N, C-alpha and C positions, 0 to 999 in steps of 0.2 A: 328726574331732578338734574339740574344743571349745576354746577358748580365752578361758582366763578371767582373771579380776582376779591372781591369781597367776603366771599364765604370763607377761602383760603385765609386772608389776612382773620376773620371768625374767631379762627378752630385754631390759629399758632399757637395762642397763648394757652397755656395748660390752666391760668384761672377762668376761661369763659367754659374750655369743655369742662373744668369742674360743676361751673353753675349749669349748664347746658344739662349733665346728667344728675341732678339735681333734681332740676322740673320736670325729666321726665315720668315723677311718681304722681304730682298733681302741681296746680300753679300756686307760686309762692307769691309773697309779698318781698321788696327788697330790704326789709328788715332782718324776715324770716331767714334769707339765705346767707345775711351777714354772721347772724348768730351762728348757723350752721357749718359755714367756712371760716370764722375769724376774723373775717375781714372788715374794712372801714366799711359802714353803707356807700359813704361817697364812691367809693373803689366799685365797689359792686354796682351800683346804679352806672357807674359810666360803660364796666364792660357789658353789661346788657344792654346801653344803647351801640354801641358794636355789633352784638349777635341779632340787635333788631334790626339794624341798617343790611345785617344779611339775609332777613326772613327766617331765620332759624328761629329765636321766640318774637312774642308778640305783646303789646303792653296791652290791659287793657283794666281800664277805671269802673270801680264799685262805688258811685256814690264822690263824694267831693273831695274826701279825703285817702280812701284806697284806692292804691294800684298795684295789680297784681301782673305777674309774667308767667305765662305758657308756653309748651314747646310747640312749634307749627308742625305740620307735616313735613314740610323738608326738615327739619331738627331730627325729630324723629325719625326720619331714614337715614339719618348720618350716626346716629348714638343706638337705635337698636333695627337695624336692617332687614325688609322684610322678609329673608328668609338664611336661616341662619347655616352657615359653611359644616357645622357639624351634622347639621343634619341631612344638608346634600351627600354629602362623604359617605354618611350611612346608609344612607335609601341607596343609594350606586354599586356599594360593596355588597349590598345583599340582592339586589338586582342582578350582579355580576356574577355573585357563587350560586346562585338558583340558578341561573339561565347555564350554567358549566354542569351543576350537579345534571342535569334535564336533557343536556347533550349526552353527560357520558352515561347516563343510565338508559337512551335511547339505544339499542340492540343491535349492534354493529352485524347482529346478525342476519339481521332485516334487509340491511342494503347489500351483504354478501349474497342472498338468496335471492332478491332482484335482480341481481346481472345474475346469476347463474339460471333463472330460468327464461331468463332476455336469451339465455344463449341456449336452451334446450335442455337444461340437465339438475330435472326434476329431483332424483337421487342423491344429487350432489345438493341442491340446494336441500335436503328434508334431514339430510348426515348436521350439515353446520346449522342449522335451527336446531337441531337438538343439543349440541355440542351446547352452544348460546346458552339456550337455560339449565344445561345441568352445571354450569358454572358458575350460577346465583348471582347475586345482585353483588356491584362494583362498589366496594366499600368507600374511594373516594370519591365515588359521583354523591353516594350518600351523607358523607359529612358535609361536603359541600353545600348540598342543599338543604341538609341541616342549618348550617352553618349563616346560608340568605336567609332561610328564614325567622332566625336568631334578628339579624341585621335588620331585617325588615320591621320585624316585630319591634326590633329596639330604636328605630329609629321615627315610626310613629307615636312610639312613649316618649320621644325628646319632641314630637311635632305638637303633641298636646300641653307639656310642659311647658314650649314656648310660648305654645299660643293663650297659655290660661294668663301669664306675665304683662302682656300689651294692654295698656288702655283700649277701650271702646275705642275711640277716638282722640286725638289730640286736643286737647281743649276742652273735654268733658271730662270734671272730678266729682 
């Protein structure tokens, strides 16, 4: 999506942003937008023309009398981005915590055992493996792993809630 000077100008007025947000739920006539915002119909039409020039909304004539405006894909992309930042951050945090937990749970004794075997010290390697097994699981690793799984589950819940809010396609109502 390209953001040019016309788009920036169209988004520079709070009124135009409000009209754009009002159109995200369904297509509307200028008279509906006028009632919802408390603005004069002529003011609403002027703002819609600016949004139309920036290709953020499109005008649709229905018969001889009715004119509807709806948000374009470009407009929808600016109002409701494809991937919400909260979803991305939650998923990334979950993945980092899960990876940390898995890495902490990987026995350090296995690495030390491999080094000992490479040096021909089988008895030392066996003793280190037994000590590691006796220590039990690392609490910090288990907590990080659990927190990571919870964060990933939360990001999946956010994703499903976010997807249910989006219209199937801009202009279809």
